[in-house]
Rosetta silent file (secondary structure, phi, psi, omega in degrees, C-alpha in Angstrom):
SEQUENCE: XXXXXXXXXXXXXXXXXXXXXXXXXXXXXXXXXXXXXXXXXXXXXXXXXXXXXXXXXXXXXXXXXXXXXXXXXXXXXXXXXXXXXXXXXXXXXXXXXXXXXXXXXXXXXXXXXXXXXXXXXXXXXXXXXXXXXXXXXXXXXXXXXXXXXXXXXXXXXXXXXXXXXXXXXXXXXXXXXXXXXXXXXXXXXXXXXXXXXXXXXXXXXXXXXXXXXXXXXXXXXXXXXXXXX
SCORE:     score description
SCORE:     0.000 S_00000001
   1 L     0.000  -35.356  179.379  176.118  -53.737  108.668 S_00000001
   2 H   -72.558  -32.319  173.217  178.223  -55.418  111.289 S_00000001
   3 H   -67.031  -36.554  179.710  175.293  -56.111  113.544 S_00000001
   4 H   -69.179  -37.260  176.106  173.418  -57.652  110.634 S_00000001
   5 H   -61.062  -44.203 -177.029  176.471  -59.745  109.741 S_00000001
   6 H   -64.760  -35.809  173.726  176.696  -61.048  113.219 S_00000001
   7 H   -56.207  -43.781 -177.722  173.067  -61.945  113.189 S_00000001
   8 H   -75.243  -27.593  173.871  173.491  -64.003  110.030 S_00000001
   9 H   -67.186  -37.454  175.139  176.570  -65.720  111.606 S_00000001
  10 H   -67.355  -39.340  179.402  174.303  -66.884  114.440 S_00000001
  11 H   -62.680  -44.419 -179.753  171.767  -68.024  111.746 S_00000001
  12 H   -74.247  -25.478  173.663  174.465  -70.015  109.971 S_00000001
  13 H   -72.778  -39.986  178.842  175.539  -71.652  113.218 S_00000001
  14 H   -61.932  -42.212 -178.030  171.910  -72.561  113.944 S_00000001
  15 H   -61.866  -39.250  173.616  171.600  -73.917  110.413 S_00000001
  16 H   -58.497  -46.229  179.654  174.638  -76.007  110.958 S_00000001
  17 H   -59.546  -43.566 -177.557  173.251  -77.400  114.120 S_00000001
  18 H   -69.429  -32.412  178.369  169.966  -78.182  112.371 S_00000001
  19 H   -65.297  -39.118  172.597  171.908  -79.980  109.643 S_00000001
  20 H   -60.108  -47.466 -179.954  173.657  -82.155  112.255 S_00000001
  21 H   -64.685  -36.372 -179.929  170.382  -82.963  113.939 S_00000001
  22 H   -72.838  -29.824  176.232  168.749  -83.743  110.630 S_00000001
  23 H   -66.759  -44.402  177.604  171.632  -86.105  109.710 S_00000001
  24 H   -62.951  -47.915 -177.487  171.331  -88.034  113.070 S_00000001
  25 H   -60.076  -35.997 -175.093  167.523  -88.079  112.671 S_00000001
  26 H   -71.686  -44.286 -179.266  167.803  -89.380  109.103 S_00000001
  27 H   -60.681  -37.078 -179.480  170.140  -92.245  110.185 S_00000001
  28 H   -71.510  -34.315  179.611  167.824  -93.176  113.004 S_00000001
  29 H   -67.586  -38.676 -175.373  164.849  -93.138  110.626 S_00000001
  30 H   -69.345  -38.351 -177.197  166.846  -95.279  108.065 S_00000001
  31 H   -67.624  -40.465  175.806  167.748  -97.763  110.807 S_00000001
  32 H   -62.792  -39.493 -179.319  163.985  -98.065  111.761 S_00000001
  33 H   -61.079  -46.740 -179.926  163.083  -98.442  108.115 S_00000001
  34 H   -72.832  -29.310  179.271  165.496 -101.268  107.630 S_00000001
  35 H   -68.808  -28.110  178.327  164.520 -102.804  110.907 S_00000001
  36 L   -81.327    1.589  177.533  160.984 -102.927  109.648 S_00000001
  37 L   101.634    6.019 -179.838  162.160 -104.997  106.631 S_00000001
  38 L   -92.791  100.564  179.503  162.623 -102.239  104.025 S_00000001
  39 L  -109.385    9.100  177.835  166.010 -102.988  102.383 S_00000001
  40 L   -93.042 -168.593  179.317  165.374 -101.452   98.997 S_00000001
  41 L   -65.257  -24.898  179.604  165.761  -97.938   97.737 S_00000001
  42 H   -64.545  -25.781  178.974  162.509  -96.980   99.379 S_00000001
  43 H   -57.697  -35.222 -178.216  164.043  -97.242  102.777 S_00000001
  44 H   -72.260  -17.919 -174.971  166.136  -94.116  102.049 S_00000001
  45 H   -85.296  -29.640 -175.678  162.989  -92.039  101.418 S_00000001
  46 H   -55.527  -52.486 -173.371  161.130  -92.769  104.758 S_00000001
  47 H   -63.303  -19.682 -178.213  163.451  -90.693  106.974 S_00000001
  48 H   -79.203  -13.511 -173.682  163.043  -87.586  104.810 S_00000001
  49 H   -74.168  -55.907 -171.305  159.316  -87.336  105.254 S_00000001
  50 H   -63.557  -44.676  179.733  158.860  -86.164  108.934 S_00000001
  51 H   -64.940  -39.404 -178.072  161.766  -83.597  108.898 S_00000001
  52 H   -69.710  -34.022  177.574  160.847  -82.303  105.480 S_00000001
  53 H   -67.184  -36.817 -178.769  157.155  -81.996  106.624 S_00000001
  54 H   -62.092  -46.870 -178.207  158.304  -79.993  109.664 S_00000001
  55 H   -63.627  -45.356 -175.103  160.249  -77.540  107.517 S_00000001
  56 H   -61.591  -49.613 -175.642  157.471  -77.074  104.991 S_00000001
  57 H   -65.524  -41.352  177.192  154.903  -76.453  107.679 S_00000001
  58 H   -67.116  -39.731  174.943  157.019  -73.991  109.567 S_00000001
  59 H   -62.043  -32.243 -178.488  157.690  -71.995  106.454 S_00000001
  60 H   -73.599  -35.055  176.677  154.000  -71.838  105.761 S_00000001
  61 H   -71.059  -38.583  176.798  153.273  -70.566  109.293 S_00000001
  62 H   -61.994  -45.954 -179.344  155.990  -68.024  109.066 S_00000001
  63 H   -66.213  -36.245  178.198  154.654  -66.589  105.739 S_00000001
  64 H   -61.255  -40.574  177.399  151.134  -66.545  107.274 S_00000001
  65 H   -69.693  -38.935 -176.295  152.430  -64.499  110.259 S_00000001
  66 H   -71.377  -38.208  179.460  154.341  -62.180  107.988 S_00000001
  67 H   -81.763  -10.145 -179.277  151.459  -61.479  105.722 S_00000001
  68 L    78.765   19.282 -176.443  149.058  -61.113  108.599 S_00000001
  69 L   -98.898  170.708  177.018  146.649  -63.860  107.314 S_00000001
  70 L   -70.309  138.205  179.107  145.003  -66.742  109.200 S_00000001
  71 L   -72.076  143.086  176.558  147.410  -69.698  109.692 S_00000001
  72 L   -71.843  135.493  176.368  146.581  -72.807  107.721 S_00000001
  73 H   -67.656  -39.366  177.689  145.149  -75.697  109.707 S_00000001
  74 H   -63.301  -33.303  179.048  146.816  -78.099  107.471 S_00000001
  75 H   -69.931  -44.574  177.035  150.223  -76.437  108.173 S_00000001
  76 H   -61.189  -47.623 -177.318  149.503  -76.660  111.997 S_00000001
  77 H   -70.853  -26.933  171.012  148.453  -80.240  111.774 S_00000001
  78 H   -63.286  -40.431 -175.749  151.429  -81.141  109.501 S_00000001
  79 H   -68.108  -44.785  178.293  153.809  -79.616  112.027 S_00000001
  80 H   -62.050  -48.500 -175.122  152.308  -81.798  114.887 S_00000001
  81 H   -65.028  -41.687  178.394  152.329  -84.912  112.677 S_00000001
  82 H   -59.894  -40.364  178.124  155.951  -84.286  111.574 S_00000001
  83 H   -66.264  -42.193  176.037  157.141  -83.820  115.138 S_00000001
  84 H   -61.472  -42.572  179.558  155.291  -86.953  116.221 S_00000001
  85 H   -63.723  -50.369 -175.827  156.731  -88.987  113.326 S_00000001
  86 H   -72.190  -32.411  173.437  160.320  -87.975  113.834 S_00000001
  87 H   -63.405  -41.649  177.886  160.136  -88.433  117.648 S_00000001
  88 H   -62.264  -47.793 -175.804  158.740  -91.940  117.194 S_00000001
  89 H   -62.117  -48.987 -176.635  161.356  -92.862  114.639 S_00000001
  90 H   -63.303  -44.271 -177.940  164.212  -91.512  116.717 S_00000001
  91 H   -67.954  -37.796  179.705  162.963  -92.993  120.018 S_00000001
  92 H   -62.478  -41.679  177.581  162.333  -96.294  118.215 S_00000001
  93 H   -63.286  -37.662 -177.816  165.839  -96.440  116.955 S_00000001
  94 H   -67.533  -49.364 -175.072  167.128  -95.624  120.464 S_00000001
  95 H   -58.198  -29.924 -175.286  164.997  -98.399  122.147 S_00000001
  96 L   -67.297  -25.000 -179.405  166.531 -100.998  119.902 S_00000001
  97 L   -99.880  -55.398 -179.932  169.896 -100.276  121.602 S_00000001
  98 L  -160.102  168.997  171.657  169.236  -98.992  125.135 S_00000001
  99 H   -68.499  -43.676  176.575  166.891  -96.752  127.151 S_00000001
 100 H   -63.202  -36.342  177.773  169.646  -94.073  127.392 S_00000001
 101 H   -67.260  -34.145  179.629  170.113  -94.167  123.610 S_00000001
 102 H   -71.832  -34.377  173.929  166.293  -93.724  123.221 S_00000001
 103 H   -64.217  -46.174 -178.355  166.517  -90.587  125.376 S_00000001
 104 H   -60.947  -47.701 -177.187  169.458  -89.164  123.345 S_00000001
 105 H   -65.008  -33.676  178.030  167.700  -89.977  120.078 S_00000001
 106 H   -66.260  -26.140  177.477  164.444  -88.473  121.342 S_00000001
 107 H   -77.014  -24.835 -168.664  166.208  -85.223  121.981 S_00000001
 108 H   -67.830  -38.070  176.248  167.624  -84.935  118.457 S_00000001
 109 H   -70.384  -27.373  172.953  164.293  -83.789  116.821 S_00000001
 110 H   -62.282  -45.122 -177.174  163.862  -81.189  119.578 S_00000001
 111 H   -60.818  -46.035  179.309  167.324  -79.800  118.769 S_00000001
 112 H   -56.904  -48.095 -175.812  166.319  -79.822  115.009 S_00000001
 113 H   -62.935  -44.721  179.687  163.061  -78.057  115.607 S_00000001
 114 H   -58.909  -53.843  176.697  164.641  -75.305  117.790 S_00000001
 115 H   -54.131  -42.762 -179.887  167.477  -74.772  115.316 S_00000001
 116 H   -69.171  -37.780  175.139  165.106  -74.400  112.414 S_00000001
 117 H   -59.439  -42.620  173.436  163.014  -71.939  114.418 S_00000001
 118 H   -56.732  -46.104  179.296  166.068  -69.864  115.004 S_00000001
 119 H   -63.755  -40.350  176.208  166.971  -69.755  111.478 S_00000001
 120 H   -73.927  -24.722  169.323  163.537  -68.702  110.435 S_00000001
 121 H   -65.840  -39.460  178.330  163.481  -66.034  113.151 S_00000001
 122 H   -65.126  -37.192 -179.078  166.684  -64.532  111.556 S_00000001
 123 H   -65.154  -42.320  178.171  164.957  -64.697  108.177 S_00000001
 124 H   -64.516  -43.155  176.100  161.957  -62.831  109.530 S_00000001
 125 H   -58.861  -48.109  178.567  164.170  -60.286  111.289 S_00000001
 126 H   -56.850  -37.998 -178.215  166.139  -59.621  108.109 S_00000001
 127 H   -72.252  -38.292  176.876  162.925  -59.062  106.175 S_00000001
 128 H   -63.274  -31.131  177.585  161.613  -56.759  108.874 S_00000001
 129 H   -73.081  -32.531  178.398  164.734  -54.549  108.778 S_00000001
 130 H   -76.232  -24.947 -179.640  164.378  -54.301  105.005 S_00000001
 131 H   -78.084  -20.236  176.165  160.724  -53.366  105.249 S_00000001
 132 L   -72.545  -20.547  179.427  161.678  -50.364  107.541 S_00000001
 133 L   -71.218  -21.174 -174.036  163.677  -48.883  104.755 S_00000001
 134 L   -69.398  140.928 -179.291  160.477  -48.334  102.703 S_00000001
 135 L   -74.874  151.097  178.781  159.235  -44.764  102.971 S_00000001
 136 H   -58.633  -29.407  178.577  155.954  -44.164  104.813 S_00000001
 137 H   -61.434  -32.525 -174.807  154.446  -42.747  101.666 S_00000001
 138 H   -93.293   -3.391 -179.294  154.831  -46.076   99.863 S_00000001
 139 L   -72.152  135.136 -178.904  153.494  -48.085  102.724 S_00000001
 140 H   -68.797  -16.493  177.325  150.160  -49.707  102.076 S_00000001
 141 H   -73.572  -11.828 -179.069  148.996  -48.816  105.535 S_00000001
 142 H   -83.060  -14.440 -179.154  148.925  -45.155  104.623 S_00000001
 143 L   -76.296  140.860  176.313  146.180  -45.842  102.117 S_00000001
 144 L   -54.779  141.293 -174.663  142.653  -45.113  103.419 S_00000001
 145 L   -89.323   -8.039  177.753  140.969  -48.360  104.414 S_00000001
 146 L  -139.895  171.035 -175.792  137.379  -47.464  103.224 S_00000001
 147 H   -67.327  -35.526 -176.337  135.704  -45.601  100.538 S_00000001
 148 H   -68.100  -40.315  177.109  134.520  -42.734  102.668 S_00000001
 149 H   -65.971  -41.371 -175.971  138.094  -42.009  103.981 S_00000001
 150 H   -66.497  -35.838  179.174  139.457  -42.229  100.319 S_00000001
 151 H   -67.549  -40.687  173.965  136.752  -39.841   99.200 S_00000001
 152 H   -58.131  -46.072  179.181  137.594  -37.384  101.854 S_00000001
 153 H   -61.081  -46.547 -179.613  141.278  -37.575  100.997 S_00000001
 154 H   -65.936  -34.943 -179.554  140.653  -37.169   97.305 S_00000001
 155 H   -72.252  -38.901  172.474  138.272  -34.317   97.712 S_00000001
 156 H   -57.365  -43.517 -178.561  140.774  -32.433   99.980 S_00000001
 157 H   -68.060  -43.977 -179.824  143.489  -32.908   97.440 S_00000001
 158 H   -73.697  -28.145  173.313  141.469  -31.747   94.449 S_00000001
 159 H   -69.993  -44.338  172.215  140.072  -28.785   96.443 S_00000001
 160 H   -53.153  -40.390 -178.384  143.548  -27.753   97.362 S_00000001
 161 L   -77.466   -7.651 -179.590  144.482  -27.839   93.688 S_00000001
 162 L    84.034   18.310 -178.257  141.535  -25.583   92.865 S_00000001
 163 L  -142.988   64.662 -178.202  139.550  -28.214   90.935 S_00000001
 164 L   -67.527  143.529  177.309  137.340  -29.892   93.663 S_00000001
 165 L   -70.616  148.028  176.640  135.236  -32.856   92.693 S_00000001
 166 L   -84.241  172.410 -179.622  131.528  -32.369   92.669 S_00000001
 167 H   -64.130  -35.234  176.829  129.239  -34.345   94.810 S_00000001
 168 H   -64.400  -40.653  177.085  128.008  -36.481   91.818 S_00000001
 169 H   -66.897  -38.200  176.581  131.702  -37.254   91.010 S_00000001
 170 H   -65.384  -45.812  173.817  132.410  -38.274   94.579 S_00000001
 171 H   -55.216  -39.738 -175.897  129.427  -40.501   94.708 S_00000001
 172 H   -77.262  -42.028 -174.704  130.185  -42.143   91.395 S_00000001
 173 H   -74.547  -40.358 -170.347  133.842  -42.641   91.868 S_00000001
 174 H  -115.597    8.872  170.472  133.994  -43.995   95.458 S_00000001
 175 L    67.627   30.585  175.033  130.481  -45.588   95.704 S_00000001
 176 L  -100.733  165.897 -179.373  129.156  -43.415   98.498 S_00000001
 177 L   -77.296  168.627  179.813  125.771  -41.911   99.027 S_00000001
 178 H   -62.856  -45.297  179.908  124.734  -38.422   98.010 S_00000001
 179 H   -60.077  -45.177  174.634  124.373  -37.506  101.550 S_00000001
 180 H   -57.554  -44.930  177.300  127.932  -38.596  102.410 S_00000001
 181 H   -66.382  -32.150  171.897  129.297  -36.738   99.434 S_00000001
 182 H   -62.012  -41.597  176.850  127.428  -33.724  100.512 S_00000001
 183 H   -64.999  -34.868  175.648  128.888  -33.927  103.953 S_00000001
 184 H   -64.915  -43.863 -178.044  132.387  -34.301  102.541 S_00000001
 185 H   -69.638  -27.472 -176.138  131.959  -31.250  100.321 S_00000001
 186 H   -96.107  -18.911 -172.016  130.704  -29.110  103.138 S_00000001
 187 H  -126.697   -0.213 -179.355  132.941  -30.212  105.996 S_00000001
 188 L   -78.226  110.013  174.756  136.307  -31.448  104.632 S_00000001
 189 L   -68.886  144.762  179.721  139.028  -28.937  105.594 S_00000001
 190 L  -112.525  131.883 -174.618  141.602  -28.161  103.001 S_00000001
 191 L   -71.431  128.277  178.293  145.224  -27.450  103.987 S_00000001
 192 L    98.655  -10.470 -176.006  146.222  -23.851  103.352 S_00000001
 193 L  -120.082  118.664 -173.752  142.624  -22.656  103.075 S_00000001
 194 L   -65.714  -15.448 -170.271  141.206  -21.000  106.252 S_00000001
 195 L  -118.632   25.247  173.883  137.502  -21.555  105.335 S_00000001
 196 L    91.021 -167.548 -171.394  137.428  -25.283  104.425 S_00000001
 197 L   -84.753  -11.111 -170.995  137.113  -27.180  101.157 S_00000001
 198 L   -78.379  -15.918  179.853  134.228  -25.051   99.679 S_00000001
 199 L    85.964  176.554 -175.989  136.587  -22.312   98.775 S_00000001
 200 L   -94.395   66.284 -179.952  136.170  -18.555   99.221 S_00000001
 201 L  -132.025  153.229  178.046  132.853  -18.249   97.296 S_00000001
 202 L    59.563 -128.057 -177.810  129.358  -17.325   98.463 S_00000001
 203 H   -62.364  -32.033  177.498  129.109  -17.207  102.277 S_00000001
 204 H   -66.883  -36.162  179.563  132.822  -18.051  102.612 S_00000001
 205 H   -64.691  -37.113  173.825  133.619  -15.183  100.303 S_00000001
 206 H   -65.465  -37.993 -178.669  131.674  -12.816  102.698 S_00000001
 207 H   -70.420  -32.453  177.547  133.567  -14.309  105.580 S_00000001
 208 H   -72.680  -32.560 -179.611  136.816  -13.731  103.756 S_00000001
 209 L  -127.535   75.423  178.469  135.983  -10.048  103.054 S_00000001
 210 L   -64.282  151.371  171.752  133.686   -8.945  105.983 S_00000001
 211 L   -69.128  151.516 -177.055  132.167   -5.539  105.711 S_00000001
 212 L   -58.945  134.849  174.647  133.798   -2.602  107.533 S_00000001
 213 L   -52.526  132.680 -179.408  132.607   -2.443  111.116 S_00000001
 214 L   -78.136  142.684 -177.766  129.787    0.103  111.726 S_00000001
 215 L   -91.060  131.898 -178.855  130.514    3.084  113.871 S_00000001
 216 L   -64.050  144.290 -177.513  128.052    3.622  116.768 S_00000001
 217 H   -54.661  -45.507 -175.962  125.816    6.791  116.180 S_00000001
 218 H   -60.227  -43.140  179.572  126.902    8.507  119.345 S_00000001
 219 H   -73.628  -28.002  172.662  130.596    8.094  118.499 S_00000001
 220 H   -64.060  -56.753 -174.733  129.842    9.190  114.871 S_00000001
 221 H   -52.066  -51.144 -176.203  128.119   12.406  116.080 S_00000001
 222 H   -59.796  -38.713  179.392  131.051   13.167  118.411 S_00000001
 223 H   -66.162  -31.954 -177.583  133.597   12.725  115.635 S_00000001
 224 H   -73.139  -35.703  175.821  131.543   15.028  113.369 S_00000001
 225 H   -69.410  -32.574  174.643  131.517   17.783  116.037 S_00000001
 226 H   -71.498  -30.927  173.826  135.113   17.584  116.495 S_00000001
 227 H   -66.073  -29.950  179.581  135.642   17.892  112.866 S_00000001
 228 H   -74.537  -27.787 -174.922  133.555   21.066  112.799 S_00000001
 229 L   -75.681    0.000    0.000  135.509   22.494  115.636 S_00000001
């Protein structure tokens, strides 16, 4: 608990730093918007566009990575566009004052981007720790990934319960061929049963109860003679 609390304290510090960078970046963007001749309410909206676009695209990329799906090209392009916009706005505001100010203002979006990445990393880390609490039985990765594996698992479970599915039932329920269903019924081992999923019937029953071993004739005659003596 203490370790998790410390991690979120670092995340809060990074969020505060991102807020400061966003505030400086917003003022630089507002300065450029007014310098371009926008003195109405619309000027206040321009600085929100690049930083807001960066945050939205970063969230989309994080969700794609967490879900294991392909990253959106729009999110990647929007991230690049947002970075270019905020860099140009901040550098433009700095150039209006001095070259040194342009360098300082150009570093502000970099600080904002890194701080936001740190915050999102802590969010991903918190979700990952919560996911580890989930029991393995409830994990979707434990579910068979194809119909054949699912059919084998279902047949083994029903055979262990004494009510094995027939080949027709396997083929109809899991969409596999009759040959595959026959192979499952003949070759799937069942936990607790020494002779596989077919049960102790037919040939397996004979294996489970083999006949008494035959005594060689010579040994049998010798035993009979000893008995007569």
